[in-house]
N, C-alpha and C positions, 0 to 999 in steps of 0.2 A: 584612439582615433587615427584613421588612416586617410589623409587628405589625398584625394585622387586628382582634383583639379581646383585651382584657386586663381581666379583672374578678377578684374574689376567688375565683371558682370556675372560671374558664375563661381559658386562654391559647391564642390561635390566631395563628400567624404563617406567613409564606410566604417561601421563599428561591428566588430565580431565579438562574440562572447560564448563562454562554455558553462555558464551558470546552469543551463538546462541539463548538461551532462552530470554535474555534481548532484543536482537534485534527483536525477534518475538513479544514480549510484546509491544515494542515501536511501532510496525507497526499496532497493533490492532486498535488504534483510527483512523488511516488513512483509514483502510479498513471499519470500522464501519460507519464513516461519509460518505465515498463514496457510500456504499451500501444504507444508509439512504437517501441520496440525490437522488440516482437512483430510489429507490422504490417510493418515494413521488413526484418526479418531472417529471419522464419520463412517461408522461400521454398525453392523447388526451381529451380535454375538449370541449363538444358540448353544445351550447345554442340553445334551440328550443322554439319558441314563437308562440302562436295562438292569433289572434285578434277576440274576440267574439263580440265586438262592436267597432265602430270607435274609442272610447276613452278607451276601456278596452282590456288589453293585459295580457295574462297568459303565463308565461315562466317557463322553468325548465332547470337545468344544469345537465349534465351527464359527469362524469369523469371515463375514462377507463384507468387503469394502471396495473402494475404488482401485485398490491394488490387486484385487482378485479374491479367491476363496482359499482359506487355510483351515484344515481339519487336524486337530491334535488330540490324541487319546490322553485322558487324565491318568497320570501314573498312580498306581496303588488303588486302595479303596477309599471312596469319598465318605468321610465320617461326620461332616458337618459343614456349615457355612456361616460366615460372620461378615460384618461390614466394618471396614477400616476407613475412617474419615481422614486420617493424617495423610498429607501429600496426595489426596484425591485417589487413593487406591481403589476404593469401592468394595465389591463383593470378593471375598477370599474363601477359597475352598480348602478345608482341612482334609488331608488324606493320610493314609498309612505311611506315605513316603514324604510327608512334609506338607507345606502349604503352597497354594497356587492361585494367583489372582484370576478372576473370571475373564477380565479384559486385559489387553496388552498396553493400554494407554491410560493416562491419568484423566480424571473426570471430576465433575461436580457431583458430590454424593448427595442424592436426593431420596425421596420416599421410594422411588423405583428400585433402588438397590436394596433397601430394607425389605421390600415386598418379595424380591427375588430370593434373598437369603432365607426369609421365612418359609417360602414354598419349598426350597431345597431341603431344609431341615424337616419339614412336614413329610416329605416323600421318604426321607431316610428312616424316619420312625414309623412309617406306615408299611408294615411288612407285607400287606396284601396287595399293594399297588405294584404292578409288574414293570411299568415304564413311566418315564417322566421327561417332559420337554418344556423348556422355558427360554424366552428370548429377552435380550436387553438391546433396545434400539437406540443407538447413540448418533444417528445420522443428523438430526436437527441440531443437537448439541455440538457435534463436530463442525458442522457448517457454520454455525453462529460463532463459535470460538475462533475458528480460522478466519472468519470475516472480520473479526475485531482487529486482526493484523493485516489481512489481505486488502481490505477496502481502503484504510488510510494509505497503504503503499501505493495503490492505484491512483488515489487522489493526488499524492505527491508527484507521481509520474505525470499525471494530467496537467498539473500546474507547471511542471518543468518543461513539458512539450509546448506549453503556451508561451514560453519565453522565446523570442526570436533569436535565431542563431547568428543573424546579422541584420543590420539596419543600414540602408543606403539612403542618404539625404542629398538632394540636388536643389540648391537655391539658384534660380535663374532669373536675373533682373530683366533680361531681354523679353522673356515671356511673362514675367511678373508672377511666376508660380514656384511653389515648393513641391517637389515630387518626392514622396516618401515611400520607399520600397522595403518591405519586411519579409524575410523568409523564415519559415518554421520547420522544425525537424519532423513534426507530425505530418505524415503523408507528403513531406517536402512541399508544403503549400506556400504560396506567395501572395502577399497583399500589397496593392499599390494604391496610394491615395494622393490627391493633389489639393493644395491650399493656396490662396492668394497671398502674395507677399505683403500686399497692402493691409492685410488683417493682422499681421504679426505685431506683437507688442514687446515681448522680451523672452530671451532664452535664459533659463535658470536651472539650478540644481535642486532636485527634489529627493528627499529621503523617504524611502519606501516605508509604509507603516507595518514593519515586520519587527517583532521582538528578536533582535539579533545583534550580536557583538562580534566583530565590528559592524557598523551599520552598512546598509546597502543603498546605493544612490542610482539616480537616473537623470538624464537631461530632458527637460520638458520645454516646450515652446508655448507660451500663452498667446491666444488669438482673440480677436474682437468678436467674431461671429460664432465661435464654438468653444467647447471646453479645451483645456490644454492638451497637447499631443506629446507623446513620448518620442524622443529622437534617438534613444540609445537603449540597448539591453541593460538589465540591472548589473551593477558592478560595485565592488568595494573600493575602487580607485577614485577617490574624490578629486585628486589633482588632475586626472585625465578628464573628468567631467568639467572641472573649472576651465581647463584649456579649451575644451570644445565650446563651452558657453561664451567665453571671451571671443573666440574666433567668429562665432555666429553673430554676436551682437555688434562687433566691429564691422563685419561685412554688410550687415543690414542697417548699420548706423543707428543702432538702438542703444538705450541706456545700459551700460555695463553694470554687473553686480559683483 
């Protein structure tokens, strides 16, 4: 608490806090992971094969996603396809030069992957079929998986930006008013409210209903005509809150807690 002015008729103080910054920093990994998953897994993978001879098949893989288009020739001869569920590998192509996953990202293995592997094997064994093309569309899965991280991160940022970066309180006995000014980081917005000093009942410490250790506190002022109002940003410093509460109650000649 930074007391700006304290006389017999006026008490003005300002509280600054960086809880919003720590909340925003805490959200960064969630947003980063969510964006990474979306960028790398929200893709459409296309496998195209041409049969140049009954026993010779040339294939290429094309991946289209938010990062662009990537076309990769499949090395060697494709001899079969299988589905690997461990670690979310998905469809794996067996070739004369080893094995190669159809996609470059991990995924939930569903019936789609088994259907794709079955169709690839059917083409390989059907010597009369000259060409083959099949797609695996993971866009919805990629967006939804990324959103599981991205959206909570945005929610945390939203809550953090709703915490005022400072609160200015001006108790003025001459006008009989409490002027409460709060500034927020979001769009640098400012909110100013006024309350009658005659309606004040008591300043007290409130513990925020957040499962957190150590607990987080705020100073609130109970009023007769409306619900309690917050006079400080959230803080872990209970002693600072107690000093602020005592100063306000003594100035307003209210019962101390």
